[in-house]
N, C-alpha and C positions, 0 to 999 in steps of 0.2 A: 519823246524828246529827240529832236533831230540834231545830230552832231556834225560839225563841220571839220574837215581835215584840210590842213594847208597842203598845197601841192608840193611834191618833192622836186627840189631844184638840183638835179644831178650834176650839172656843170659846176655849181657853187660847192656842192659837197666834195667833189673831186678836187677842186682848187684848194679848199680848206684842208683836205687830207694831205695834199702835196706840200702846202705851207707848213703844216704841223711836222711832217716828216723832215723837211728841210731844216727846221729849227732844231729838231733832235739830232740830226746829222751834224749840224754846226757845233752843237754842244759837245757831241762825242769827239769831234776833231780838235776842239779847243780845251778839252778837259784839264790838261796839264797847266795851261795858262790860268784857267778859272780856279784851279786849286791854289795857286799862288795868291790870287787877289781875293777870293771869296771862300776860303776854307772855313768850314763850320757854319755855312749859311745856305739857305735855299736861294737859287737863282732862277730867273725867268728870262728866256732868250726868245727874241722875236726879230726876224729879218736880219740875222747876223750880228746882233748886239744884245748885251745884257740890258734889259729894260727895267729890272727891279731885282733887289736882293735884300734878304733879311734873315737873321737867325731863327725867327719865328714864322712858321708857315701862315698863320692867320693874317699877320701884318703884311707879309709878302703879297698875299692874295688881295688885300685891301689896296695896296699900292698898284698892283697890276690892273685891277678893275678901274682905277682912276686914269691909268695911262693908256689902256688899249680899248678900242671899241668892242673887240671880241677877245677877251683874255684866254679863251679856250684854245686859241691857235698857238699860244706860246708854249715852249718846252720848259717845264719846271722840274728841277731836280735839286736834291740836297748835295752839296759839294763837300765830300769828306776831307778831313785834313790829310789823310793817307790814302794811298791806293787800296782798293778792295780786291781781294783775291777770292774767287769763288771756287770751292772744292765740292764737286758733285760726286 
């Protein structure tokens, strides 16, 4: 059986990685604001805006799939009510 493999589109992969990183960086910079508006919810950020939020992850994912052509590019995180302190 002959298998076919799709060619790797390096420029697209790099662009997608940059977009994903930019979404995470935006989320990090705006975490305090997000905590005020979305405490206790999962949020999805894409292109500098919150595109979906929900306290339940499966529902957030469903909304995200309806809203974005490629939901994997969004930064998704749970926004806690309080700041988290990591002690290592």
